[in-house]
Backbone as numpy.savetxt, mean C-alpha at the origin, in Angstrom:
# Nx Ny Nz CAx CAy CAz Cx Cy Cz
24.50 14.57 -12.57 23.04 14.63 -12.58 22.51 14.45 -11.16
21.61 15.33 -10.75 20.97 15.21 -9.45 19.87 14.16 -9.53
20.02 13.07 -8.76 19.15 11.92 -8.92 18.38 11.61 -7.65
17.05 11.43 -7.81 16.21 10.96 -6.72 15.46 9.73 -7.19
15.68 8.62 -6.50 14.94 7.39 -6.76 13.79 7.30 -5.78
12.60 7.06 -6.29 11.44 6.78 -5.45 11.26 5.27 -5.48
11.64 4.63 -4.38 11.87 3.19 -4.38 10.77 2.45 -3.62
10.29 1.39 -4.24 9.32 0.49 -3.61 10.05 -0.70 -3.03
9.89 -0.94 -1.73 10.60 -2.04 -1.09 9.73 -3.27 -0.89
8.49 -3.25 -1.39 7.63 -4.41 -1.29 7.02 -4.57 0.09
6.28 -5.66 0.30 5.54 -5.83 1.55 6.39 -6.19 2.76
7.62 -6.66 2.54 8.45 -6.97 3.71 9.55 -7.97 3.44
9.26 -9.04 2.72 10.25 -10.05 2.41 11.29 -9.46 1.45
12.56 -9.53 1.83 13.60 -8.95 0.99 13.66 -9.60 -0.39
13.22 -10.85 -0.50 13.23 -11.53 -1.80 12.21 -10.92 -2.76
11.27 -10.13 -2.24 10.25 -9.52 -3.09 10.60 -8.09 -3.49
11.78 -7.63 -3.11 12.22 -6.30 -3.57 12.60 -6.41 -5.04
12.04 -5.58 -5.92 12.34 -5.69 -7.34 13.83 -5.44 -7.63
14.38 -6.10 -8.64 15.79 -5.86 -8.99 16.11 -4.39 -9.25
15.20 -3.66 -9.89 15.46 -2.24 -10.14 15.54 -1.46 -8.84
14.75 -1.87 -7.84 14.82 -1.22 -6.55 16.15 -1.50 -5.87
16.62 -2.74 -5.95 17.92 -3.08 -5.38 19.03 -2.27 -6.04
18.91 -2.10 -7.35 19.90 -1.32 -8.08 19.89 0.13 -7.63
18.70 0.69 -7.43 18.59 2.09 -6.99 19.14 2.27 -5.59
18.82 1.33 -4.69 19.33 1.42 -3.32 20.85 1.33 -3.32
21.39 0.45 -4.15 22.84 0.30 -4.23 23.51 1.57 -4.73
22.87 2.25 -5.68 23.46 3.46 -6.26 23.37 4.67 -5.34
22.43 4.64 -4.39 22.19 5.80 -3.54 23.26 5.95 -2.47
23.56 7.20 -2.17 24.44 7.50 -1.03 23.61 7.81 0.21
22.38 8.28 -0.01 21.52 8.69 1.09 20.17 7.99 1.00
19.69 7.53 2.14 18.42 6.82 2.23 17.48 7.63 3.11
16.27 7.89 2.60 15.25 8.60 3.38 14.04 7.67 3.50
13.57 7.44 4.73 12.44 6.53 4.91 11.95 6.59 6.34
10.78 6.04 6.56 10.29 5.74 7.90 11.23 4.73 8.52
11.52 4.87 9.80 12.53 4.06 10.45 12.33 2.56 10.30
11.07 2.09 10.37 10.80 0.67 10.25 11.24 0.15 8.89
11.03 0.94 7.84 11.41 0.49 6.50 12.92 0.36 6.39
13.65 1.27 7.02 15.11 1.18 7.02 15.56 -0.08 7.76
14.92 -0.36 8.91 15.27 -1.56 9.67 15.03 -2.82 8.86
13.92 -2.87 8.11 13.60 -4.05 7.33 14.63 -4.30 6.22
15.23 -3.23 5.72 16.21 -3.37 4.64 17.55 -3.91 5.14
17.82 -3.76 6.42 19.00 -4.34 7.03 20.30 -4.02 6.31
21.01 -5.07 5.90 22.34 -4.91 5.31 22.32 -4.19 3.97
21.15 -4.10 3.34 21.07 -3.43 2.03 21.40 -1.95 2.12
21.24 -1.36 3.31 21.50 0.08 3.45 22.69 0.35 4.36
23.46 -0.67 4.66 24.67 -0.45 5.46 25.65 0.43 4.71
26.29 1.35 5.44 27.29 2.24 4.84 26.71 3.44 4.14
25.39 3.56 4.15 24.74 4.71 3.52 24.25 5.67 4.61
24.20 6.93 4.28 23.67 7.92 5.21 22.17 7.75 5.29
21.68 7.49 6.51 20.26 7.17 6.69 19.54 8.33 7.36
18.42 8.72 6.77 17.62 9.82 7.29 16.23 9.27 7.63
15.99 9.05 8.91 14.73 8.47 9.35 13.75 9.55 9.78
12.50 9.41 9.36 11.44 10.31 9.78 10.24 9.47 10.23
9.51 9.95 11.20 8.41 9.19 11.78 7.16 9.24 10.91
6.19 8.38 11.24 4.89 8.45 10.59 4.27 9.81 10.89
3.60 10.38 9.90 3.04 11.72 10.05 3.96 12.80 9.53
5.20 12.43 9.22 6.17 13.41 8.72 6.45 13.19 7.22
5.41 12.80 6.50 5.60 12.48 5.08 6.06 13.68 4.26
5.50 14.84 4.52 5.91 16.03 3.77 7.36 16.37 4.07
7.75 16.29 5.33 9.15 16.54 5.69 10.07 15.54 5.01
9.63 14.30 4.94 10.43 13.26 4.28 10.63 13.58 2.81
9.56 13.98 2.14 9.66 14.31 0.71 10.53 15.53 0.48
10.36 16.56 1.30 11.19 17.77 1.18 12.68 17.43 1.37
12.95 16.63 2.39 14.33 16.26 2.68 14.95 15.51 1.50
14.20 14.57 0.94 14.72 13.79 -0.19 15.01 14.70 -1.39
14.11 15.62 -1.68 14.34 16.55 -2.78 15.54 17.45 -2.51
15.65 17.92 -1.28 16.79 18.78 -0.92 18.12 18.04 -1.06
18.15 16.81 -0.58 19.38 16.02 -0.68 19.76 15.78 -2.13
18.78 15.40 -2.93 19.06 15.15 -4.35 19.50 16.44 -5.05
18.84 17.55 -4.73 19.19 18.83 -5.35 20.60 19.27 -4.98
21.08 18.83 -3.81 22.43 19.19 -3.37 23.51 18.31 -4.01
23.09 17.34 -4.81 24.04 16.49 -5.50 24.19 15.09 -4.95
23.44 14.76 -3.91 23.53 13.43 -3.32 22.53 12.50 -4.02
23.02 11.37 -4.47 22.12 10.38 -5.07 21.27 9.80 -3.95
19.98 10.04 -4.04 19.08 9.78 -2.91 18.01 8.77 -3.28
17.71 7.90 -2.31 16.60 6.96 -2.46 15.58 7.24 -1.37
14.38 7.62 -1.77 13.26 7.77 -0.85 12.46 6.47 -0.93
12.30 5.81 0.21 11.79 4.44 0.20 10.45 4.35 0.91
9.52 3.64 0.29 8.25 3.28 0.92 8.07 1.78 0.81
7.34 1.20 1.76 7.01 -0.22 1.64 5.95 -0.39 0.56
5.71 -1.64 0.18 4.74 -1.89 -0.88 5.17 -1.24 -2.18
4.25 -0.58 -2.84 4.53 0.20 -4.04 4.49 1.67 -3.67
5.56 2.40 -3.94 5.67 3.79 -3.51 4.67 4.69 -4.21
4.05 4.20 -5.28 3.03 4.99 -5.98 1.62 4.72 -5.51
1.45 3.81 -4.53 0.12 3.46 -4.03 0.03 3.86 -2.56
-0.72 4.92 -2.27 -0.86 5.43 -0.91 0.50 5.64 -0.25
1.43 6.16 -0.98 2.78 6.28 -0.44 3.43 7.59 -0.90
4.77 7.61 -0.90 5.49 8.87 -0.96 5.61 9.48 -2.36
5.40 8.71 -3.42 5.59 9.26 -4.76 4.67 10.45 -5.01
3.41 10.33 -4.62 2.46 11.42 -4.88 2.82 12.67 -4.09
3.40 12.50 -2.89 3.81 13.66 -2.09 4.93 14.42 -2.81
5.90 13.68 -3.33 7.01 14.31 -4.05 6.50 15.08 -5.26
5.63 14.47 -6.04 5.15 15.15 -7.24 4.21 16.31 -6.91
3.54 16.24 -5.79 2.73 17.39 -5.37 3.63 18.58 -5.04
4.77 18.32 -4.41 5.71 19.40 -4.11 6.32 19.96 -5.40
6.64 19.07 -6.35 7.16 19.54 -7.63 6.11 20.39 -8.35
4.86 19.94 -8.30 3.77 20.69 -8.93 3.64 22.08 -8.29
3.74 22.13 -6.96 3.66 23.42 -6.25 4.80 24.34 -6.67
5.98 23.76 -6.89 7.11 24.58 -7.33 6.85 25.14 -8.74
6.34 24.31 -9.61 6.03 24.76 -10.97 4.99 25.88 -10.94
4.02 25.76 -10.02 2.96 26.77 -9.91 3.40 28.02 -9.16
4.61 28.00 -8.62 5.11 29.17 -7.91 4.75 29.23 -6.45
4.27 28.10 -5.88 3.89 28.08 -4.47 5.01 27.61 -3.55
6.15 27.24 -4.12 7.34 26.86 -3.36 8.50 27.72 -3.82
9.52 27.80 -2.99 10.70 28.61 -3.33 11.94 27.73 -3.43
11.80 26.64 -4.19 12.91 25.70 -4.34 13.12 25.38 -5.82
13.56 26.34 -6.61 13.75 26.08 -8.04 14.75 24.96 -8.31
15.64 24.70 -7.35 16.63 23.64 -7.54 15.98 22.26 -7.64
14.77 22.12 -7.09 14.08 20.83 -7.19 13.80 20.45 -8.64
13.62 21.45 -9.49 13.28 21.17 -10.88 14.45 20.61 -11.67
15.65 20.66 -11.08 16.83 20.09 -11.72 17.08 18.65 -11.30
16.21 18.13 -10.44 16.37 16.76 -9.95 15.71 15.77 -10.92
16.46 14.78 -11.30 15.93 13.69 -12.12 15.26 12.68 -11.19
13.96 12.46 -11.40 13.21 11.58 -10.52 12.84 10.30 -11.27
13.19 9.17 -10.67 12.83 7.87 -11.24 11.98 7.11 -10.24
10.81 6.68 -10.66 9.91 5.91 -9.80 10.11 4.43 -10.09
10.42 3.68 -9.03 10.63 2.23 -9.17 9.44 1.50 -8.57
8.60 0.85 -9.38 7.39 0.19 -8.85 7.73 -1.06 -8.06
6.75 -1.53 -7.30 6.97 -2.71 -6.48 5.70 -3.49 -6.24
5.75 -4.41 -5.30 4.62 -5.26 -4.97 3.86 -4.65 -3.80
2.57 -4.41 -4.01 1.75 -3.80 -2.98 1.21 -4.85 -2.01
0.76 -4.38 -0.85 0.20 -5.29 0.15 -1.01 -6.05 -0.38
-1.81 -5.40 -1.24 -3.00 -6.10 -1.75 -2.60 -7.28 -2.62
-1.50 -7.15 -3.35 -1.02 -8.27 -4.16 -0.51 -9.40 -3.27
0.20 -9.01 -2.21 0.71 -10.02 -1.29 -0.44 -10.74 -0.59
-1.49 -10.00 -0.21 -2.63 -10.62 0.45 -3.34 -11.59 -0.49
-3.54 -11.16 -1.72 -4.23 -12.01 -2.69 -3.46 -13.29 -2.97
-2.15 -13.15 -3.17 -1.34 -14.33 -3.50 -1.19 -15.26 -2.31
-1.31 -14.73 -1.10 -1.16 -15.58 0.09 -2.27 -16.61 0.20
-3.41 -16.34 -0.42 -4.54 -17.26 -0.35 -4.92 -17.84 -1.71
-4.38 -17.30 -2.78 -4.72 -17.79 -4.11 -4.75 -16.69 -5.13
-5.95 -16.23 -5.49 -6.08 -15.21 -6.54 -7.34 -14.38 -6.29
-7.41 -13.75 -5.13 -8.60 -12.97 -4.80 -8.76 -11.77 -5.73
-7.66 -11.28 -6.29 -7.73 -10.15 -7.22 -7.82 -10.63 -8.66
-8.44 -11.79 -8.85 -8.49 -12.38 -10.19 -9.38 -11.67 -11.18
-10.26 -10.79 -10.70 -11.12 -10.02 -11.59 -11.12 -8.58 -11.11
-12.02 -7.75 -11.61 -11.98 -6.32 -11.33 -11.94 -6.03 -9.83
-11.07 -5.11 -9.45 -10.91 -4.77 -8.04 -10.59 -3.29 -7.90
-10.70 -2.82 -6.68 -10.33 -1.43 -6.38 -9.71 -1.38 -4.99
-9.07 -0.26 -4.68 -8.53 -0.02 -3.35 -9.15 1.25 -2.80
-9.40 1.25 -1.49 -9.96 2.43 -0.82 -9.24 2.59 0.51
-8.75 3.77 0.78 -8.18 4.07 2.09 -9.31 4.54 3.00
-9.36 3.96 4.20 -10.40 4.35 5.15 -9.94 5.45 6.09
-8.75 5.98 5.88 -8.28 7.08 6.72 -8.93 8.39 6.29
-9.57 9.07 7.23 -10.19 10.36 6.92 -9.33 11.54 7.37
-8.03 11.29 7.56 -7.12 12.37 7.93 -6.94 13.36 6.77
-6.93 12.84 5.55 -6.71 13.69 4.38 -7.90 13.69 3.42
-8.83 12.76 3.60 -10.00 12.66 2.72 -11.26 12.70 3.57
-12.23 13.55 3.23 -13.46 13.61 4.03 -14.17 12.26 4.07
-14.74 11.94 5.23 -15.42 10.66 5.38 -16.58 10.53 4.40
-17.25 11.62 4.06 -18.35 11.57 3.11 -17.86 11.08 1.76
-16.66 11.48 1.37 -16.09 11.03 0.10 -15.75 9.55 0.16
-15.23 9.12 1.29 -14.87 7.71 1.45 -16.11 6.82 1.37
-17.19 7.21 2.06 -18.40 6.39 2.02 -18.99 6.35 0.62
-18.89 7.44 -0.12 -19.37 7.45 -1.50 -18.61 6.43 -2.33
-17.31 6.35 -2.10 -16.49 5.41 -2.86 -16.80 3.97 -2.46
-17.06 3.72 -1.18 -17.42 2.37 -0.74 -18.75 1.95 -1.36
-19.72 2.86 -1.38 -20.99 2.55 -2.04 -20.76 2.24 -3.51
-19.94 3.02 -4.17 -19.68 2.79 -5.60 -19.02 1.44 -5.83
-18.08 1.08 -4.95 -17.42 -0.23 -5.06 -18.42 -1.35 -4.86
-19.36 -1.14 -3.94 -20.40 -2.14 -3.71 -21.32 -2.27 -4.90
-21.75 -1.16 -5.45 -22.64 -1.18 -6.60 -21.98 -1.81 -7.82
-20.67 -1.58 -7.95 -19.93 -2.14 -9.08 -19.48 -3.56 -8.86
-19.71 -4.10 -7.66 -19.33 -5.47 -7.30 -17.83 -5.69 -7.48
-17.03 -4.70 -7.09 -15.58 -4.83 -7.12 -15.08 -5.62 -5.91
-14.04 -6.42 -6.10 -13.23 -6.86 -4.96 -12.59 -5.60 -4.39
-12.62 -5.46 -3.06 -12.17 -4.22 -2.44 -11.03 -4.50 -1.46
-9.94 -3.78 -1.63 -8.85 -3.82 -0.66 -8.88 -2.53 0.15
-9.04 -2.65 1.47 -9.06 -1.49 2.34 -7.66 -1.27 2.92
-7.09 -0.12 2.62 -5.85 0.31 3.25 -6.19 1.21 4.43
-5.27 1.31 5.37 -5.48 2.13 6.58 -6.84 1.83 7.20
-7.16 0.57 7.48 -8.51 0.22 7.94 -8.83 0.75 9.32
-7.83 0.78 10.20 -8.03 1.31 11.55 -6.73 1.97 12.00
-6.80 2.71 13.09 -5.61 3.25 13.74 -5.89 3.29 15.23
-4.93 3.77 15.99 -5.10 3.83 17.44 -6.30 4.70 17.81
-6.49 5.80 17.08 -7.56 6.74 17.40 -8.79 6.58 16.50
-8.77 5.60 15.59 -9.84 5.52 14.59 -10.15 4.06 14.32
-11.24 3.57 14.90 -11.54 2.14 14.75 -12.97 1.85 14.30
-13.74 2.88 13.97 -15.15 2.64 13.64 -15.42 2.59 12.13
-14.51 3.14 11.33 -14.78 3.23 9.90 -14.90 1.87 9.22
-14.08 0.91 9.65 -14.11 -0.40 8.98 -15.46 -1.08 9.15
-16.01 -1.05 10.35 -17.33 -1.66 10.56 -18.40 -0.94 9.74
-18.27 0.36 9.61 -19.23 1.12 8.81 -19.11 0.73 7.33
-17.88 0.61 6.85 -17.66 0.21 5.45 -18.17 -1.20 5.21
-17.97 -2.08 6.18 -18.51 -3.46 6.08 -20.02 -3.43 5.90
-20.69 -2.61 6.70 -22.15 -2.56 6.63 -22.63 -2.02 5.29
-21.87 -1.10 4.70 -22.22 -0.60 3.37 -22.13 -1.73 2.34
-21.02 -2.48 2.37 -20.84 -3.54 1.38 -21.86 -4.65 1.56
-22.33 -4.87 2.78 -23.34 -5.89 3.01 -24.67 -5.54 2.34
-24.83 -4.30 1.94 -26.03 -3.92 1.21 -25.99 -4.43 -0.23
-24.79 -4.80 -0.70 -24.62 -5.12 -2.11 -24.14 -6.55 -2.37
-23.61 -7.23 -1.35 -23.09 -8.57 -1.57 -23.38 -9.46 -0.37
-23.34 -10.78 -0.57 -23.72 -11.70 0.51 -22.79 -11.59 1.72
-23.36 -11.89 2.89 -22.54 -11.92 4.10 -21.50 -13.01 4.06
-21.70 -14.01 3.19 -20.75 -15.12 3.04 -19.55 -14.77 2.17
-19.52 -13.55 1.62 -18.40 -13.14 0.77 -17.09 -13.27 1.55
-16.06 -13.85 0.94 -14.81 -14.08 1.68 -14.04 -12.79 1.96
-13.39 -12.78 3.10 -12.55 -11.66 3.51 -11.18 -12.21 3.90
-10.13 -11.57 3.43 -8.77 -11.96 3.81 -8.17 -10.84 4.65
-7.69 -11.21 5.83 -6.97 -10.28 6.69 -5.50 -10.67 6.67
-4.67 -9.81 6.11 -3.24 -10.09 6.05 -2.47 -9.10 6.89
-1.80 -9.59 7.92 -1.05 -8.71 8.81 0.45 -8.97 8.65
1.22 -7.88 8.51 2.67 -7.99 8.31 2.99 -9.00 7.21
2.35 -8.81 6.09 2.45 -9.75 4.98 3.88 -9.96 4.53
4.24 -11.19 4.30 5.54 -11.70 3.83 6.66 -11.50 4.84
6.36 -11.04 6.04 7.37 -10.88 7.07 7.37 -12.11 7.99
8.34 -12.19 8.87 8.48 -13.37 9.71 7.26 -13.59 10.60
6.62 -12.51 11.03 5.45 -12.65 11.89 4.14 -12.49 11.12
4.15 -12.85 9.85 2.95 -12.76 9.02 1.82 -13.63 9.58
0.61 -13.08 9.55 -0.59 -13.86 9.83 -1.62 -13.57 8.74
-2.26 -14.61 8.26 -3.30 -14.47 7.24 -4.52 -15.25 7.70
-5.66 -14.57 7.71 -6.91 -15.20 8.11 -7.94 -15.05 7.00
-8.78 -16.06 6.84 -9.89 -16.00 5.91 -11.18 -16.10 6.71
-12.06 -15.15 6.56 -13.35 -15.16 7.23 -14.42 -14.66 6.27
-15.61 -14.39 6.77 -16.69 -13.91 5.91 -17.03 -12.47 6.24
-17.65 -11.81 5.29 -17.95 -10.40 5.44 -18.83 -10.13 6.66
-19.78 -11.00 6.91 -20.69 -10.76 8.04 -20.05 -11.00 9.40
-18.84 -11.57 9.42 -18.13 -11.75 10.69 -16.94 -10.80 10.84
-16.69 -9.99 9.83 -15.59 -9.03 9.89 -15.85 -8.00 10.99
-14.84 -7.75 11.82 -14.95 -6.76 12.89 -13.65 -5.98 13.00
-13.78 -4.70 13.26 -12.60 -3.86 13.45 -11.73 -4.33 14.60
-12.32 -5.08 15.53 -11.56 -5.59 16.67 -10.50 -6.58 16.24
-10.65 -7.17 15.04 -9.70 -8.17 14.55 -8.61 -7.56 13.68
-8.57 -6.25 13.59 -7.71 -5.57 12.62 -6.90 -4.49 13.33
-5.66 -4.28 12.86 -4.88 -3.15 13.34 -4.26 -2.43 12.15
-3.42 -1.44 12.42 -2.90 -0.59 11.35 -1.90 -1.32 10.44
-1.49 -2.51 10.84 -0.56 -3.28 10.01 -1.28 -4.34 9.18
-2.62 -4.27 9.16 -3.43 -5.28 8.49 -4.02 -4.75 7.19
-3.95 -5.55 6.15 -4.61 -5.26 4.88 -5.90 -6.08 4.84
-7.01 -5.42 4.57 -8.31 -6.08 4.52 -8.74 -6.17 3.06
-8.93 -7.38 2.56 -9.34 -7.58 1.17 -10.65 -8.36 1.16
-11.67 -7.79 0.55 -13.02 -8.34 0.58 -13.42 -8.80 -0.83
-13.81 -10.05 -0.94 -14.21 -10.58 -2.23 -15.53 -10.03 -2.70
-15.80 -10.20 -3.99 -17.09 -9.74 -4.53 -18.10 -10.88 -4.48
-19.23 -10.71 -5.12 -20.30 -11.72 -5.04 -19.94 -13.01 -5.75
-18.89 -12.98 -6.60 -18.48 -14.17 -7.33 -17.28 -14.87 -6.70
-16.61 -14.24 -5.75 -15.40 -14.82 -5.15 -15.73 -16.14 -4.47
-14.81 -17.08 -4.60 -15.04 -18.44 -4.11 -13.96 -18.86 -3.12
-14.35 -19.77 -2.22 -13.42 -20.36 -1.26 -13.34 -21.86 -1.52
-12.11 -22.37 -1.62 -11.89 -23.80 -1.81 -11.31 -24.37 -0.51
-12.00 -25.34 0.06 -11.51 -26.01 1.26 -10.95 -27.37 0.84
-9.67 -27.56 1.10 -9.03 -28.84 0.76 -8.11 -29.23 1.92
-8.53 -30.24 2.66 -7.85 -30.61 3.89 -7.76 -29.37 4.78
-6.56 -28.98 5.16 -6.41 -27.81 6.00 -6.08 -26.55 5.20
-5.98 -26.71 3.91 -5.65 -25.57 3.06 -6.92 -24.85 2.61
-6.87 -23.54 2.66 -7.97 -22.72 2.18 -7.45 -21.85 1.04
-8.12 -21.91 -0.08 -7.76 -21.08 -1.22 -8.94 -20.20 -1.57
-8.65 -18.96 -1.92 -9.70 -18.00 -2.27 -9.36 -17.42 -3.63
-10.35 -17.36 -4.51 -10.11 -16.78 -5.82 -11.37 -16.09 -6.33
-11.18 -15.21 -7.28 -12.30 -14.55 -7.95 -12.25 -14.93 -9.42
-13.22 -15.70 -9.89 -13.19 -16.16 -11.28 -13.43 -15.04 -12.27
-12.86 -15.20 -13.45 -13.03 -14.22 -14.52 -14.11 -14.63 -15.50
-14.63 -15.84 -15.37 -15.69 -16.28 -16.27 -15.24 -17.33 -17.26
-14.03 -17.87 -17.09 -13.54 -18.88 -18.01 -14.34 -20.17 -17.96
-15.15 -20.35 -16.87 -15.93 -21.58 -16.76 -16.90 -21.73 -17.94
-17.25 -20.62 -18.57 -18.13 -20.67 -19.72 -17.45 -21.32 -20.93
-16.10 -21.36 -20.89 -15.37 -21.94 -22.02 -14.87 -23.33 -21.70
-15.03 -23.77 -20.44 -14.50 -25.08 -20.06 -15.42 -26.20 -20.56
């Protein structure tokens, strides 16, 4: 059987890699991933044929993984976090869809058995690092306009504000793009207090992890880079100060039953 595993490696800590993901990596002969993700896996991928592709080469990565699997190699295509959230799983299925529609010339891809292995996303790691910020309704929005028009992104930010969702911003800034986060902040300030808590989680669960808690009205793109997850609480989110510990949570309304 031609097998392709779409593997989630979690936010960084090897202890957070799901057992099913470890099993898939162990079964694979070939590993396809961004180089940093391969480095983070360390000894888990020793002895396997490693195919590294840079950021921006996502389509090439997906094609390579499908080609390897179609040739009979048990292949693991790996993304950090959850591979189904802003990651490689959707790219693979878009290529499969194109083949079904006749827009690709790779019928052998249709003989590949694809298994998606879910994992822990950065937004979950950010929330748990401070408490339970995702304790009630939440959404995620990517601020990258490389593939999505900025007009569509702003519409979604307005909708998240109107719905009072806790919002996790992925791809908040990049080397060439640093203004969108401040613009999104200003949109949310139209719908929720400036005191709403914000969690900035950089390199979550890794050795150089940093987590900061601030308020929406003090959030600035200058404090964020491409390795940072920005999670913004809603109008009900609360901050607990206890000695030097700060906990942030979003209540579900159980106080009415207490």
